[in-house]
C-alpha positions, 0 to 999 in steps of 0.5 A: 403110646400117643396121647392126644389132648382132649378136644375143645368144647365147641358149641354147636348151633342147631340148624334152624329151618328157613321161615318167612312171616308177613305182617300187613298193616294199615297206615297207622302208627299203632302198627309199629309196636305190633310189628315189634312184638311180632318180630320178637315172637317170631325170633323167640319161637325159632330160637333166634332170641339173640337177634331180637334187639337189633331186629326189633329196632330195624323192623320198627324203623323200616315200618315207621318209614313206610307209614310216615312216607306213604298213605297206604297199607304196608307190609313187613316180612321177616325171613330166615334163610338157610344161610343163617341170615335174617332179612327184614323187608318193608313194602310200601306204596311209595315209588321214591327211593329212601333218601337220608336227610342231608343234615340231622341233629343228634337230638332230633326226634325223627329223620335218623331211620336210615342212619340207624339202618346203616349202623345196625344192619349188616346189609341193606338196600331197596328195590322198586317194583312196578307191581308190588304187594299192592298191584301197583308201583311200590318199593321194598326197603330191606336189611339183613342181619347175619347170625354171629357165632356163639360166644366161647365161655371165656368171652372170646369167639370161635371162628 
């Protein structure tokens, strides 16, 4: 008689349907904490709370840059794809590409947004649009976070 070992318990991550939320905000610094709360609420509602920490920080950085570097409204898009990738996009009325500061001190109060973006996002970029969300030249700066596999109870992760 052949006896097989009991199968290992591998946590199954439920599939989450794709979604997209759009938050259009005025050029006002008070919009940033509203965007943080919206990001947190959207991820919690869809069972993606584990992405919330990075996503909130990245959404705030993207939107802050849009507000600081332009004079018009901005839009934050929060999208989850069927490939389990969260994409955050900030549209603004600027047409210049994002440019990192040539030098910033670690204790500066500002100027580290793109450094944080490069450090925390799995991928990022930007694109210009001749007819962006404001029906005139604009740009979108985006970043993505890929969902990590669930942790094994012993602390390791499964492939």
